[in-house]
N, C-alpha and C positions, 0 to 999 in steps of 0.2 A: 504493500500499500503506499509506503514510503518513497519507492522508487516512483509508483505512478504519480504521484503528486509532484515529486520533482521534475518528470519528464513534461507534465501538463504546465509547471510554472517556467520551464525553459521554453518550452513551445509558445508560450504567451508573450515571453521577452522577443524571441527572434520571429515572431510572424509577420507577415506583409502588414502595411498600414492599411488605414481604411480609404487610401485613394481611389477614387473613382474616375474612370476615362472621361475625358473631356469630348464634348461634340462639335459640330459646327454651329450648332444653337449657341452652346456654352461660349464659343468664341465671339459671337455676335453681340451676346448680352455683356459679357465681359469688356469687349471693346466700347461699346455704348458707355458703359459706366466709366471706363476710363477715359473718355473724350470729355464725359460729364464732370468728372473730379478734377480734371485739368482746365476745365470751363473753355472749351474749343467751341468757337462759334460756327455755325454752319458755312459762312463764308471762307473761314480759314480752312475748315475741314475738305471743300471744295477745291482749294488751292493747294493742298498739298500732296505730295507725291506720296503714296502711302504703300511703297514696296519695301522689302525686308533689307534691300541694299539703299536705302535713303540714307542720306548724310544731315538730313532735318533732324535736330533734336528733338522736336515735338515727336516724331515719329518714333525713335528712340526711346523715348520716356514710354511712349504709348504701350510698344511692344514689351519693355520691361513691365509695366503695370501689368499688362494682361498675364504675362508668365508669374508674377506674384501672386496675382489674384487666385491662379489656378494651383498655386502652392507648388510651383516646380522651381521656385527661387525666392530666396531672401537674401538681404545685405548682410546679415550676421553671417550665415552658412554657405551662402553662395548657391549653386544648383544641388537639389537634391537628385542626385544621379539616379538613382532608383526609380523613381517617380517619372524622370524623364525618360529612362529605358520604357517603362510600361506605357508612357503615352504615346511614345513612338514607333511602338512595333514590338516590344518584349525582347527578352532576352538575345534573339537572334541578330539585332542591332545593338548591343553593348558597347560592342567595339567602337564604331562609327560614332555613337553617343559619346563615348567616353574620350575619343580622340577629339572632337568639335569643342569638348568642356575644357580639356586639358590646354589645346592649342588658342585658346583665349581665354587668358588670365581674367578675371573680376577685377577691375579697376583699370583696365590697359585699353584705351587711355582714361576713358571713364567708364563708371559701372553700367549706365544706360546702353553705351555704344556696345561693351563687351559683350552684354546680354543679347543684343541685337546680333552681334558677330556670330553668336553660338547658333541662334535662331538660324542665321543665314545658312551657316555651315550644315546644318540638319537638313535645311531643304535642299542645299546643294550636293547632298549626298542621298538625295531620293527618299527622305524620311518624311513622312506627313505626320502633322498633329494630330489630325483625325481622318478618318475613311470618310470619303465622299458619300454622303447618305440620299437614299433617293426619295424625292419629295413624296410625301403621303397623301393620297386623293382620298378624300371622303366618297364612299359609295352608298351613304344614307340615303332614304328615299324622301 
Protein backbone atom coordinates (compact mmCIF):
# COMPACT_ATOMS: atom_id res chain seq x y z
CA UNK A 1 0.00 0.00 0.00
CA UNK A 2 2.85 2.39 0.84
CA UNK A 3 4.40 1.81 -2.58
CA UNK A 4 1.09 2.41 -4.33
CA UNK A 5 0.70 5.79 -2.59
CA UNK A 6 4.29 6.71 -3.41
CA UNK A 7 3.77 5.85 -7.09
CA UNK A 8 0.52 7.80 -7.14
CA UNK A 9 2.22 10.88 -5.69
CA UNK A 10 5.12 10.62 -8.13
CA UNK A 11 2.64 10.30 -10.99
CA UNK A 12 0.81 13.42 -9.90
CA UNK A 13 3.99 15.45 -9.62
CA UNK A 14 5.26 14.43 -13.04
CA UNK A 15 1.96 14.43 -14.94
CA UNK A 16 1.30 16.83 -17.79
CA UNK A 17 -0.20 20.16 -16.88
CA UNK A 18 -3.75 20.92 -17.88
CA UNK A 19 -2.77 22.81 -21.03
CA UNK A 20 -5.49 22.70 -23.68
CA UNK A 21 -4.61 23.05 -27.36
CA UNK A 22 -5.62 26.39 -28.80
CA UNK A 23 -7.72 26.66 -31.96
CA UNK A 24 -8.11 29.27 -34.69
CA UNK A 25 -11.03 30.71 -32.70
CA UNK A 26 -8.80 31.00 -29.61
CA UNK A 27 -6.16 32.81 -31.68
CA UNK A 28 -8.74 35.29 -33.00
CA UNK A 29 -10.15 35.95 -29.52
CA UNK A 30 -6.71 36.42 -28.00
CA UNK A 31 -5.62 38.66 -30.87
CA UNK A 32 -8.67 40.92 -30.39
CA UNK A 33 -8.09 40.97 -26.63
CA UNK A 34 -4.44 41.97 -27.12
CA UNK A 35 -5.33 44.69 -29.63
CA UNK A 36 -7.88 46.07 -27.19
CA UNK A 37 -5.47 46.03 -24.23
CA UNK A 38 -2.94 47.97 -26.33
CA UNK A 39 -5.56 50.50 -27.43
CA UNK A 40 -5.07 49.82 -31.15
CA UNK A 41 -7.47 51.92 -33.20
CA UNK A 42 -9.28 50.60 -36.27
CA UNK A 43 -7.24 52.98 -38.42
CA UNK A 44 -3.93 51.78 -36.97
CA UNK A 45 -5.05 48.17 -37.39
CA UNK A 46 -5.79 48.71 -41.08
CA UNK A 47 -2.44 50.42 -41.72
CA UNK A 48 -0.33 47.78 -39.97
CA UNK A 49 1.52 44.93 -41.72
CA UNK A 50 0.33 42.00 -39.57
CA UNK A 51 2.92 39.43 -40.67
CA UNK A 52 5.20 37.33 -38.49
CA UNK A 53 8.30 38.94 -39.99
CA UNK A 54 7.10 42.53 -39.54
CA UNK A 55 9.56 44.94 -37.93
CA UNK A 56 6.71 46.99 -36.44
CA UNK A 57 6.97 47.07 -32.62
CA UNK A 58 3.14 46.95 -32.40
CA UNK A 59 3.12 43.62 -34.25
CA UNK A 60 5.91 42.29 -32.04
CA UNK A 61 4.17 43.25 -28.80
CA UNK A 62 0.86 41.82 -30.07
CA UNK A 63 2.50 38.48 -30.94
CA UNK A 64 4.10 38.41 -27.49
CA UNK A 65 0.74 39.23 -25.90
CA UNK A 66 -1.02 36.35 -27.70
CA UNK A 67 1.75 33.88 -26.85
CA UNK A 68 1.63 34.99 -23.20
CA UNK A 69 -2.18 34.79 -23.17
CA UNK A 70 -1.92 31.18 -24.36
CA UNK A 71 0.45 30.31 -21.52
CA UNK A 72 3.27 29.46 -23.91
CA UNK A 73 5.58 32.20 -22.65
CA UNK A 74 6.18 34.47 -19.69
CA UNK A 75 9.00 36.95 -19.11
CA UNK A 76 10.15 35.29 -15.89
CA UNK A 77 10.54 31.73 -17.22
CA UNK A 78 10.68 32.25 -20.98
CA UNK A 79 8.95 29.70 -23.22
CA UNK A 80 7.21 26.72 -21.69
CA UNK A 81 8.86 24.28 -24.08
CA UNK A 82 6.52 21.38 -23.31
CA UNK A 83 3.46 23.50 -24.04
CA UNK A 84 4.96 24.87 -27.25
CA UNK A 85 5.76 21.31 -28.36
CA UNK A 86 2.20 20.22 -27.56
CA UNK A 87 0.63 23.22 -29.34
CA UNK A 88 2.75 22.89 -32.48
CA UNK A 89 2.39 19.17 -33.12
CA UNK A 90 3.62 17.00 -30.26
CA UNK A 91 6.83 15.11 -29.60
CA UNK A 92 7.54 14.61 -33.30
CA UNK A 93 8.37 18.34 -33.58
CA UNK A 94 10.28 18.75 -30.31
CA UNK A 95 13.69 19.12 -32.01
CA UNK A 96 12.43 21.91 -34.28
CA UNK A 97 10.76 23.70 -31.36
CA UNK A 98 13.86 23.39 -29.18
CA UNK A 99 16.08 24.68 -32.00
CA UNK A 100 13.87 27.73 -32.62
CA UNK A 101 13.76 28.61 -28.93
CA UNK A 102 17.50 28.03 -28.41
CA UNK A 103 18.52 30.02 -31.50
CA UNK A 104 16.45 33.05 -30.46
CA UNK A 105 17.46 33.93 -26.88
CA UNK A 106 14.84 35.93 -25.01
CA UNK A 107 15.76 39.59 -24.85
CA UNK A 108 17.85 39.60 -28.01
CA UNK A 109 17.45 42.32 -29.17
CA UNK A 110 14.35 42.78 -26.96
CA UNK A 111 11.75 40.47 -25.44
CA UNK A 112 8.93 41.16 -27.91
CA UNK A 113 11.16 40.76 -30.95
CA UNK A 114 12.77 37.57 -29.67
CA UNK A 115 9.31 36.03 -29.05
CA UNK A 116 8.33 37.07 -32.59
CA UNK A 117 11.56 35.51 -33.93
CA UNK A 118 10.74 32.18 -32.27
CA UNK A 119 7.22 32.21 -33.72
CA UNK A 120 8.58 33.09 -37.16
CA UNK A 121 11.15 30.28 -36.91
CA UNK A 122 8.40 27.78 -36.05
CA UNK A 123 6.38 28.90 -39.07
CA UNK A 124 9.44 28.74 -41.34
CA UNK A 125 9.97 25.16 -40.17
CA UNK A 126 6.46 24.24 -41.30
CA UNK A 127 4.96 24.10 -37.81
CA UNK A 128 1.43 25.37 -37.32
CA UNK A 129 0.04 26.74 -34.10
CA UNK A 130 -3.30 25.11 -34.88
CA UNK A 131 -4.73 22.85 -37.56
CA UNK A 132 -7.05 24.48 -40.04
CA UNK A 133 -10.53 23.55 -39.03
CA UNK A 134 -13.46 23.32 -41.42
CA UNK A 135 -16.22 25.85 -40.96
CA UNK A 136 -19.18 24.24 -39.29
CA UNK A 137 -22.43 24.72 -41.16
CA UNK A 138 -25.66 24.42 -39.28
CA UNK A 139 -28.06 21.96 -40.82
CA UNK A 140 -30.95 22.69 -38.49
CA UNK A 141 -34.31 23.23 -40.15
